Structure formats: structure tokens, C-alpha cells
C-alpha positions as CSV (number, residue, x, y, z in Angstrom):
1,M,18.0,7.5,-24.8
2,W,17.8,8.1,-28.7
3,S,16.5,11.3,-30.0
4,M,15.5,12.6,-33.5
5,S,18.6,15.0,-33.3
6,R,21.1,12.2,-32.8
7,G,19.6,9.7,-35.3
8,L,19.3,9.5,-39.0
9,S,16.4,11.3,-40.5
10,R,13.9,9.3,-42.4
11,L,15.1,11.0,-45.6
12,R,18.6,9.7,-44.9
13,C,17.3,6.3,-44.0
14,M,15.6,6.1,-47.5
15,R,18.6,7.0,-49.3
16,L,20.7,4.4,-47.4
17,M,18.2,1.8,-48.3
18,H,18.1,2.8,-52.0
19,T,21.8,3.1,-52.5
20,R,22.4,-0.3,-50.9
21,L,19.7,-1.9,-53.1
22,A,21.1,-0.3,-56.1
23,Q,24.5,-1.7,-55.3
24,Q,23.2,-5.2,-54.9
25,Q,21.4,-4.9,-58.1
26,R,24.6,-3.9,-60.2
27,E,26.7,-6.6,-58.5
28,R,24.4,-9.6,-58.9
29,H,22.5,-8.8,-62.0
30,S,24.9,-6.5,-64.0
31,I,21.9,-4.2,-64.8
32,S,22.1,-0.5,-64.8
33,A,20.3,1.0,-62.1
34,S,17.5,3.2,-62.9
35,P,17.5,6.8,-61.5
36,S,15.9,6.8,-58.0
37,R,13.1,9.0,-57.5
38,A,13.1,11.5,-54.6
39,P,12.3,9.6,-51.3
40,S,9.6,12.1,-50.7
41,A,7.8,11.2,-53.8
42,V,7.8,7.4,-53.2
43,R,4.4,6.4,-52.6
44,D,4.4,2.7,-54.1
45,Y,3.1,1.1,-50.9
46,D,0.7,-1.3,-52.7
47,V,3.3,-3.7,-53.3
48,I,4.6,-5.1,-49.9
49,S,5.6,-8.7,-50.9
50,L,8.1,-10.6,-53.1
51,D,7.0,-13.6,-55.1
52,S,8.9,-16.4,-56.8
53,S,8.2,-20.0,-57.9
54,A,10.0,-21.3,-54.9
55,E,9.2,-18.7,-52.0
56,R,7.1,-15.8,-50.9
57,I,8.6,-13.2,-48.7
58,D,6.3,-10.8,-47.0
59,L,8.8,-8.3,-46.0
60,A,6.9,-5.2,-44.7
61,R,4.4,-7.3,-42.5
62,S,6.9,-10.0,-41.2
63,A,9.6,-7.6,-40.3
64,E,9.1,-7.2,-36.4
65,L,10.4,-4.0,-35.2
66,P,12.7,-4.2,-32.2
67,P,12.4,-2.2,-28.9
68,F,13.4,1.4,-29.2
69,A,16.8,1.4,-30.7
70,D,19.8,3.5,-29.6
71,T,20.2,4.8,-33.2
72,V,18.0,4.5,-36.3
73,A,21.0,3.2,-38.2
74,S,21.4,-0.1,-36.1
75,T,17.6,-0.5,-36.4
76,I,17.8,-0.4,-40.1
77,E,20.6,-2.9,-40.6
78,D,18.8,-5.3,-38.2
79,L,15.5,-5.1,-40.2
80,C,17.2,-5.2,-43.6
81,A,19.5,-8.1,-43.2
82,P,16.9,-10.5,-44.4
83,I,16.1,-8.3,-47.2
84,W,19.9,-8.1,-48.5
85,R,20.2,-11.9,-48.3
86,W,17.2,-12.2,-50.4
87,V,18.4,-9.8,-52.9
88,A,21.9,-11.3,-52.9
89,K,20.7,-14.6,-54.4
90,D,21.1,-15.2,-58.1
91,G,18.5,-15.2,-60.7
92,R,16.4,-12.3,-59.5
93,T,14.7,-10.5,-62.2
94,P,14.3,-6.6,-62.5
95,E,10.5,-6.9,-61.9
96,E,11.4,-8.9,-58.7
97,L,14.0,-6.4,-57.6
98,Q,11.7,-3.5,-58.3
99,G,9.2,-5.1,-56.1
100,C,11.8,-5.4,-53.4
101,R,12.5,-1.5,-53.7
102,R,8.6,-1.0,-53.2
103,A,8.7,-3.4,-50.3
104,L,11.6,-1.4,-48.8
105,N,9.3,1.8,-49.1
106,Q,6.5,0.1,-47.1
107,L,9.1,-1.1,-44.4
108,L,10.4,2.5,-44.1
109,E,7.0,3.8,-43.6
110,N,6.5,1.2,-40.8
111,I,9.7,2.2,-39.2
112,D,8.9,5.7,-39.4
113,A,5.4,5.1,-37.8
114,R,7.0,2.9,-35.1
115,L,9.6,5.4,-34.2
116,C,7.2,8.3,-33.9
117,E,5.0,6.1,-31.7
118,D,8.0,5.3,-29.6
119,I,8.9,9.0,-29.4
120,S,5.2,9.9,-28.4
121,V,5.1,7.2,-25.6
122,K,8.4,8.4,-24.2
123,R,7.0,11.9,-23.9
124,I,4.0,10.5,-22.1
125,V,6.0,8.3,-19.5
126,D,8.5,11.2,-19.0
127,K,5.6,13.4,-18.1
128,A,4.0,10.8,-15.8
129,L,7.3,10.3,-14.0
130,C,8.3,13.8,-13.6
131,G,8.9,14.5,-9.7
132,Q,8.4,18.0,-10.0
133,Q,4.8,17.8,-11.7
134,A,3.9,15.1,-9.2
135,Q,4.3,17.7,-6.4
136,T,2.7,20.7,-8.3
137,A,-0.2,18.7,-9.7
138,P,-0.5,15.5,-8.0
139,D,-4.2,14.8,-8.8
140,E,-3.8,15.3,-12.5
141,V,-5.0,12.1,-14.3
142,V,-2.2,10.5,-16.5
143,C,-4.2,7.7,-17.8
144,T,-7.2,5.3,-17.1
145,C,-6.3,1.6,-16.7
146,F,-9.2,-0.8,-16.5
147,G,-11.7,1.7,-15.5
148,A,-9.4,3.3,-12.7
149,E,-7.9,6.7,-13.0
150,L,-4.3,6.9,-12.2
151,T,-2.9,10.4,-11.3
152,R,0.5,11.7,-11.0
153,R,0.4,11.0,-7.3
154,H,0.0,7.2,-8.2
155,F,2.9,7.3,-10.8
156,E,5.3,9.0,-8.2
157,C,5.9,5.7,-6.8
158,L,7.7,4.5,-9.9
159,L,10.6,7.0,-9.4
160,P,13.7,5.4,-8.0
161,D,13.7,4.4,-4.4
162,M,10.0,5.0,-3.9
163,W,7.8,2.1,-2.8
164,L,5.1,0.9,-5.3
165,N,1.4,1.5,-4.2
166,D,-1.5,-0.9,-4.6
167,E,-2.9,1.1,-7.6
168,V,0.3,0.5,-9.8
169,V,0.8,-3.0,-8.7
170,N,-2.8,-4.0,-9.3
171,S,-2.9,-2.2,-12.7
172,Y,0.3,-3.9,-13.7
173,L,-0.7,-7.4,-12.7
174,R,-4.0,-6.9,-14.4
175,L,-2.0,-6.4,-17.7
176,V,0.0,-9.6,-16.8
177,Q,-3.3,-11.2,-16.6
178,E,-4.6,-10.0,-19.9
179,R,-1.5,-11.1,-21.7
180,A,-1.8,-14.5,-20.3
181,D,-5.2,-15.0,-22.0
182,G,-6.8,-17.1,-19.5
183,R,-3.8,-19.0,-18.3
184,C,-3.3,-17.0,-15.1
185,W,-5.6,-15.1,-12.8
186,C,-4.2,-12.1,-10.7
187,P,-6.6,-11.2,-8.1
188,N,-5.8,-7.7,-6.7
189,S,-4.0,-6.9,-3.6
190,F,-7.0,-6.8,-1.4
191,F,-7.6,-10.5,-2.0
192,W,-5.1,-11.7,0.6
193,P,-5.9,-9.5,3.5
194,K,-9.6,-10.6,3.2
195,L,-8.7,-14.3,2.8
196,S,-6.1,-14.1,5.6
197,A,-8.3,-12.2,8.1
198,E,-11.8,-13.7,7.2
199,G,-11.3,-17.0,5.5
200,Y,-12.9,-18.2,2.3
201,S,-16.2,-16.8,3.0
202,A,-14.8,-13.2,2.3
203,V,-13.5,-14.1,-1.2
204,R,-15.7,-17.0,-2.2
205,R,-17.2,-14.7,-5.2
206,W,-13.9,-13.3,-6.6
207,M,-13.2,-16.1,-9.0
208,R,-16.7,-16.1,-10.5
209,R,-16.8,-12.3,-10.8
210,A,-13.6,-12.4,-12.6
211,A,-15.1,-15.0,-15.1
212,V,-12.2,-17.3,-14.6
213,N,-12.1,-20.3,-17.0
214,V,-10.8,-23.2,-14.6
215,D,-10.2,-25.3,-17.6
216,L,-7.6,-22.9,-19.1
217,L,-6.3,-21.9,-15.7
218,Q,-2.5,-22.7,-15.0
219,A,-1.7,-20.3,-12.2
220,I,-3.1,-18.0,-9.8
221,L,-0.7,-15.0,-8.9
222,V,-1.4,-13.5,-5.5
223,P,0.2,-10.2,-4.5
224,L,0.8,-9.8,-0.9
225,H,1.3,-6.4,0.7
226,L,2.5,-7.3,4.2
227,N,1.8,-4.8,6.8
228,A,1.7,-2.2,3.9
229,T,5.4,-2.0,4.0
230,H,6.6,-4.9,1.9
231,W,5.6,-6.6,-1.4
232,A,5.7,-10.4,-2.0
233,L,4.2,-12.9,-4.4
234,A,2.5,-16.3,-3.7
235,V,1.9,-18.3,-6.8
236,I,-0.5,-21.4,-6.9
237,D,1.0,-23.3,-9.8
238,F,-1.6,-25.9,-11.2
239,R,1.1,-27.5,-13.4
240,A,3.6,-28.3,-10.6
241,L,0.6,-28.6,-8.0
242,G,2.5,-26.4,-5.6
243,I,2.6,-23.1,-4.1
244,H,5.6,-21.0,-4.9
245,Y,6.5,-17.9,-2.7
246,F,8.8,-15.0,-4.1
247,D,10.1,-12.6,-1.5
248,S,13.0,-10.3,-2.7
249,L,14.2,-9.9,1.0
250,A,14.0,-13.6,1.7
251,H,11.5,-13.2,4.5
252,A,9.5,-16.2,5.7
253,P,5.9,-16.3,4.4
254,P,3.0,-15.4,6.6
255,R,2.3,-18.1,8.9
256,N,-1.2,-18.8,7.8
257,L,-0.3,-18.4,4.0
258,V,-0.4,-22.1,3.4
259,A,-3.5,-22.8,5.5
260,R,-5.5,-20.2,4.0
261,L,-4.6,-20.9,0.4
262,E,-5.3,-24.7,0.9
263,E,-8.6,-23.6,2.4
264,Y,-9.5,-21.6,-0.7
265,L,-8.4,-24.3,-3.1
266,Q,-10.4,-27.0,-1.2
267,Q,-13.6,-24.8,-1.2
268,E,-13.0,-24.0,-4.8
269,N,-12.8,-28.0,-5.4
270,F,-9.2,-28.2,-6.4
271,M,-6.8,-30.6,-4.7
272,D,-6.2,-30.9,-1.1
273,K,-2.5,-30.7,-0.2
274,W,-0.3,-27.7,-1.9
275,P,3.3,-27.6,-0.3
276,I,5.4,-24.6,-0.6
277,L,8.1,-24.9,-3.4
278,S,11.6,-23.3,-4.0
279,R,11.4,-20.3,-1.5
280,D,15.0,-19.8,-2.3
281,I,14.6,-19.0,-6.2
282,S,13.4,-15.6,-5.6
283,P,15.7,-12.8,-7.0
284,L,16.7,-10.7,-4.3
285,Q,16.6,-6.7,-4.1
286,R,19.7,-4.7,-3.4
287,N,18.0,-1.7,-1.3
288,G,15.0,-1.2,0.9
289,S,12.6,0.1,-1.6
290,D,12.3,-2.2,-4.7
291,C,10.3,-5.1,-3.4
292,G,7.0,-4.1,-5.4
293,V,9.1,-3.9,-8.7
294,F,10.5,-7.5,-7.8
295,A,6.9,-8.8,-7.2
296,C,5.7,-7.3,-10.5
297,A,8.7,-8.6,-12.3
298,C,8.2,-12.1,-10.8
299,A,4.7,-12.3,-11.8
300,E,5.1,-11.2,-15.2
301,R,7.9,-13.7,-15.8
302,F,6.2,-16.6,-14.3
303,A,3.0,-15.9,-16.3
304,A,5.2,-15.6,-19.4
305,G,7.4,-18.7,-19.1
306,G,6.8,-20.6,-15.7
307,L,9.2,-21.3,-12.8
308,E,12.2,-21.4,-15.0
309,N,11.6,-18.1,-16.2
310,V,11.8,-16.2,-12.8
311,Q,15.3,-15.0,-13.0
312,F,16.4,-11.6,-14.3
313,D,19.1,-9.0,-13.9
314,T,19.0,-7.4,-10.5
315,S,21.4,-4.6,-11.0
316,Q,20.0,-1.2,-10.0
317,F,20.2,0.0,-13.5
318,A,17.9,-3.0,-14.7
319,I,15.4,-2.3,-11.9
320,T,15.2,1.3,-12.7
321,Q,14.5,0.4,-16.3
322,M,11.9,-2.1,-14.8
323,R,10.1,0.9,-13.1
324,R,9.9,2.6,-16.5
325,K,8.8,-0.5,-18.1
326,I,5.8,-0.7,-15.6
327,A,5.0,3.0,-16.2
328,T,5.1,2.6,-20.0
329,A,2.8,-0.7,-20.0
330,I,0.1,1.1,-17.7
331,C,0.3,4.2,-19.8
332,M,-0.1,2.1,-23.0
333,G,-2.8,-0.3,-21.6
334,S,-0.7,-3.3,-22.6
335,L,2.5,-5.4,-22.1
């Protein structure tokens, strides 16, 4: 992981930017570059856009910072590519180029803030996933997610080769639901045991309590914690009018899954018949402990892009990174 000691400092980044821009000015416009002020003294953040008769480029606000980069240098190059292309065009006036310099200052400020934020988040997640502290202070609260306090004991399940618990899965799926903005509803892991054992009457108020807007609803994502030893995911897909079942061990679904979900849908005045579709599309885990991670990943990807999106890297490295992604999302309170 990148660290401040290995990356370029903000001062060096600013010098890189100003040097590159001065070179473009000399090559394209044959004007003498005015002496650059010391980077620490630059505070012209009020000008953050470039205007011409043909175009408007809002550089500082439109630049979308990529995920945490291995080095600051690669991040700078990626972010500045469109700026260099803009500067390289003929006909730029000295005033426009000065505006570009100011826009770069604002962009650097945004990069600096983002990198500091990423470092802060990294420290929080590192602390949350510290196995030693989970043993010495298991009840210490790490964060609060949707009103529920999550402790080191809860986060310990996100360490490699650990089974995910209900609190972590429910918190993450709630974040998936929030990001879907009404298109998906994710009842918690206690929904299926009640529906399975007692039928519709045990869960008939759940959708109303969740204030689900059925006009916007495209899917219901139901986590299944089977025998408290294995996670799977059932998805009621209102676009395909079917029930998808994702099981990373390729196990058969519970015998009463279709019957109980059909009962629920009928009682909620949806359509009558909902056949299971495409059980073979579920990505498969490579050990005996990652089923919860796979269920979370399938839910997130389905909510983001539908059935075609439920494919991802299943290497052990990628799944370990997914565990960290889950921890980061819960600590930050957003995906």
C-alpha cells in the first residue's frame, strides 16, 4: 500500500505541475514564463475554470480522483492528461494559461485533501481489522452503522479465513440498498428464517416498515444464513420476473425457497409464478470460509448492474481485498 514516505510530497507535485505547464507555455505560445511563486505561497483557488468562446473546462470540479493510487506520480499524470491536452491547443492567450495555472493549484488542493482522507480511512480500517486488538478489546466500538454499534468483535470476521457474521452482512447490504436509491430492497438476514418457519404472517409488515416504494422497486435481495454456517443470496428480479439463487458452493437452494417467496409475492400483490433462474451463474469460492463475502459481492454487483454484472475476480487476493472493501464501506458509512 502507498505511503507518504514512498510517494511524492505535495510540494514536489506542485513543482512537477508548474514545470510541465511552463514547458507547454514556451513550446506552444513562445512566451517567456514568468517566475513561479513558491508553491507554499500559492493561494489563487478562486479561479477553478477555463473559458473560451468555444468551450468551458471546469478542471478542478470535473476531475474525478481515482481510487487510492500506488504512487502520487501516477495519480498526477492521470488527472493532468486532459489539462495538458487543453494547454497544447494553439491560440491560448496568456490570461487563459494563467487561469490554467490557478486551476492546477485548486486541483492539487483537492488531491491533497483526498490523499489525506484516504490515509485517514486506511488507518481506521487497519485498526478495525487488527486481530490483536480484537482479542484484547473485543467490545470496543469501531463505528455506528444505521444506528447499530459495531465492535472489534464484529469486524474480526472480516479477517482472512473468518466467517462473516449477521451484523457485518446486514450493514453492508443496507449500504447496497442506500446506494441503489429505491431500486433495491435488502431485508436483513432474519427475514428468511421468519418467512421460512412461519410464513408470510411473520414478515407481512417488513416492507411497509422499510417504506419501500414498489413503483421504483426492481429487485429484492434476500440474504440467507443457512444453518448459521453458510451464506447464500436469493434475488427477486422484477425486471426478469424471476428468482435468482447465488450460492458460492453450488449447493441446492432450500426446498421451500420458491414456495415461500411465491407466497410472499402473492400476498404482497405481485405476480403468481416466479421460477428460479440461472443457478449456475454464481461465482464459486475457493475455500470454506468466503461464502459471506461472495454473497455480499453478488448483492452489490446485482444492485449496481443487474444479472450480467454478477461476475468478478474470485482469486484469493481479490477476495481478501473485498473483505477490506466491506470494512471500509461500513466504517465510512457509504459505498
